[in-house]
C-alpha positions in Angstrom: -65.3 53.5 -26.0 -63.1 51.4 -28.9 -60.2 49.6 -28.3 -57.5 52.0 -30.4 -59.4 54.9 -28.3 -58.9 53.4 -25.1 -55.1 53.0 -26.3 -55.2 56.8 -27.2 -56.6 58.1 -23.7 -53.7 55.6 -21.6 -50.9 57.5 -23.5 -52.6 61.0 -23.7 -52.6 60.7 -19.8 -50.2 58.8 -19.2 -52.7 56.7 -16.6 -50.5 53.0 -16.4 -48.1 52.9 -14.0 -46.1 50.4 -16.2 -45.7 53.3 -18.7 -44.5 56.2 -16.0 -41.4 53.0 -15.1 -41.1 52.6 -18.4 -39.8 55.9 -19.7 -38.2 57.4 -15.9 -35.3 54.6 -16.8 -32.8 57.3 -17.4 -33.4 58.4 -13.6 -31.9 55.2 -12.6 -29.0 56.7 -14.3 -28.9 59.3 -11.9 -29.3 57.6 -8.8 -27.3 54.1 -8.8 -23.9 55.5 -10.5 -23.8 58.2 -8.5 -24.1 60.7 -11.2 -21.3 59.6 -13.1 -23.9 58.8 -16.5 -26.0 61.8 -15.0 -25.0 63.4 -18.1 -26.0 60.5 -20.0 -29.6 60.9 -18.6 -29.8 64.6 -19.7 -28.7 64.2 -23.2 -31.0 61.3 -23.7 -33.8 63.6 -22.8 -32.5 67.1 -24.1 -32.0 65.2 -28.2 -34.7 63.4 -27.8 -37.2 65.9 -26.9 -35.5 69.0 -28.4 -34.3 70.4 -25.7 -31.7 72.7 -25.7 -31.2 73.6 -22.1 -31.2 69.6 -20.9 -28.5 69.6 -23.9 -26.1 71.9 -22.4 -26.2 70.7 -18.6 -25.3 67.0 -20.1 -22.3 68.6 -21.3 -22.0 70.6 -17.8 -22.3 67.4 -15.7 -20.2 65.2 -18.2 -17.4 68.2 -17.6 -17.7 68.0 -13.7 -18.1 64.7 -13.7 -14.5 64.6 -15.6 -13.3 67.1 -13.4 -14.1 65.8 -10.2 -13.2 61.7 -11.4 -9.6 63.0 -12.2 -9.3 64.9 -8.9 -9.9 61.3 -7.4 -8.0 59.5 -9.1 -4.7 61.8 -9.3 -4.9 62.4 -5.4 -6.0 60.0 -2.9 -8.9 60.0 0.2 -6.2 61.9 2.6 -4.9 64.6 0.1 -6.9 67.9 -0.3 -6.7 66.8 -3.8 -8.7 63.8 -3.6 -11.1 65.1 -1.3 -11.8 67.8 -3.4 -12.6 65.2 -6.3 -14.6 63.4 -3.8 -16.8 66.6 -2.7 -17.2 67.8 -6.6 -18.8 64.1 -7.4 -21.0 64.1 -4.1 -22.0 67.7 -4.9 -22.8 66.8 -8.5 -25.0 63.8 -7.7 -26.8 65.8 -5.0 -27.4 68.4 -7.8 -28.2 66.0 -10.7 -30.7 64.2 -8.6 -32.3 67.7 -7.3 -32.5 68.7 -11.3 -33.5 65.9 -12.1 -36.6 65.9 -9.8 -37.5 69.4 -11.1 -37.7 68.5 -15.1 -38.9 64.9 -14.8 -42.7 65.8 -14.6 -42.1 67.8 -17.6 -39.9 64.8 -19.2 -43.0 62.9 -18.8 -45.2 65.3 -20.1 -43.0 65.8 -23.3 -42.4 62.3 -23.4 -46.1 61.6 -23.3 -47.1 64.5 -26.2 -44.2 62.9 -28.5 -45.6 59.0 -28.2 -49.0 60.5 -28.9 -50.8 58.1 -31.5 -52.3 61.2 -33.8 -48.4 62.5 -33.7 -47.1 59.2 -34.7 -49.9 58.9 -37.4 -49.1 62.3 -38.6 -45.6 61.6 -39.0 -45.6 58.6 -41.1 -48.0 60.2 -43.6 -45.5 63.2 -43.7 -42.7 60.5 -44.3 -44.8 58.3 -46.6 -46.1 61.6 -48.6 -42.3 62.7 -49.0 -41.0 59.2 -50.5 -44.5 58.7 -52.8 -43.3 62.3 -53.6 -39.9 61.8 -54.6 -40.7 58.4 -56.4 -43.7 60.8 -58.8 -40.4 62.8 -59.5 -37.8 60.5 -60.6 -40.6 57.6 -61.7 -43.4 59.2 -62.6 -44.3 55.6 -65.0 -43.9 53.5 -61.9 -46.2 56.1 -59.6 -48.8 56.1 -62.2 -49.0 52.4 -62.4 -48.9 52.0 -58.4 -51.5 54.6 -58.7 -49.8 57.4 -56.5 -51.9 60.5 -56.2 -55.6 58.9 -57.0 -57.2 59.3 -53.3 -56.5 60.9 -50.1 -56.5 57.6 -48.4 -53.6 56.0 -49.9 -49.5 57.0 -49.9 -49.8 60.1 -47.3 -52.3 61.8 -48.6 -50.9 62.6 -51.7 -53.2 64.1 -54.9 -52.5 63.9 -58.1 -54.3 66.6 -60.1 -54.3 65.5 -63.6 -55.8 61.9 -62.8 -57.5 62.5 -59.5 -61.5 62.4 -59.5 -63.6 65.4 -58.3 -64.8 63.8 -55.4 -61.3 64.0 -54.2 -59.7 66.9 -54.9 -63.2 68.6 -53.2 -61.1 67.3 -50.1 -58.3 69.2 -50.5 -57.8 72.0 -47.8 -59.7 75.4 -49.4 -61.6 73.2 -52.0 -64.5 72.6 -53.1 -66.8 70.7 -54.8 -67.6 73.5 -57.8 -63.6 74.2 -57.6 -63.0 70.5 -57.8 -65.1 70.2 -60.4 -63.7 73.2 -62.3 -60.5 71.2 -62.1 -61.6 68.5 -64.0 -62.8 70.1 -67.0 -59.7 72.6 -67.2 -57.4 69.8 -67.0 -59.4 68.1 -69.5 -59.5 70.7 -72.3 -55.7 71.4 -72.0 -54.8 68.1 -71.8 -53.3 68.4 -68.0 -51.5 70.4 -66.0 -47.2 70.3 -66.4 -46.6 71.2 -62.8 -48.6 72.1 -59.7 -47.8 75.7 -60.3 -49.1 75.5 -63.8 -51.9 73.9 -61.9 -52.5 76.9 -59.7 -52.3 79.4 -62.7 -55.3 78.0 -64.4 -57.1 77.9 -61.1 -56.0 81.8 -60.2 -55.6 80.0 -56.6 -54.5 82.4 -54.1 -51.1 82.1 -53.0 -52.0 81.3 -49.4 -53.8 78.6 -50.5 -51.2 77.4 -53.0 -48.6 77.6 -50.1 -51.2 74.9 -48.1 -51.5 72.1 -50.9 -47.8 72.5 -52.4 -46.5 69.7 -50.8 -49.8 67.8 -51.0 -49.9 67.7 -54.7 -47.7 66.5 -58.0 -48.7 66.3 -61.9 -48.2 63.3 -63.3 -47.7 62.8 -67.2 -51.5 62.1 -69.1 
């Protein structure tokens, strides 16, 4: 197993103890401050992992914490208001502790998936492709000089149908070597495509295939 594959395997399985410790720091916000910061822990997990239920829980826990703290601060340990506040805070601590134990495994699984190297690479490719597409739209000459769209291994896999070689075009989803050669023949005959839609029209591409390719293609001027 290569070094990179071994690293991917560890992240996917969450095999290392250090990884688990590092990704459970939020649990300490519930245990040690006696739930005063429990809303921070659930808010962090909800926002990072896009779990609306956990975000909602964070809001509720924050309101209960404020109410309990206000009761304690406004009363004393010897009157009913202070006792009620202390009971609320103690109950909140017990409830959030139990809730954190319930979601702990799911949170770790989602964090592990969120940090999967394959997803990181995919997100990086998408961001790079979008940035390169914006440059191609605003500054086509700069994009041409930089080689944006010449091959699928650079700039997030963005491909320029007016300049890419047939061997690169053949690797597009739904393309064949024959179709790629046809693209080259057509663009030479018409001196390049005006837009991606123009390209799809000349090649008579099915709408579904065009939808798959729309964010992968550009047409730099020839």
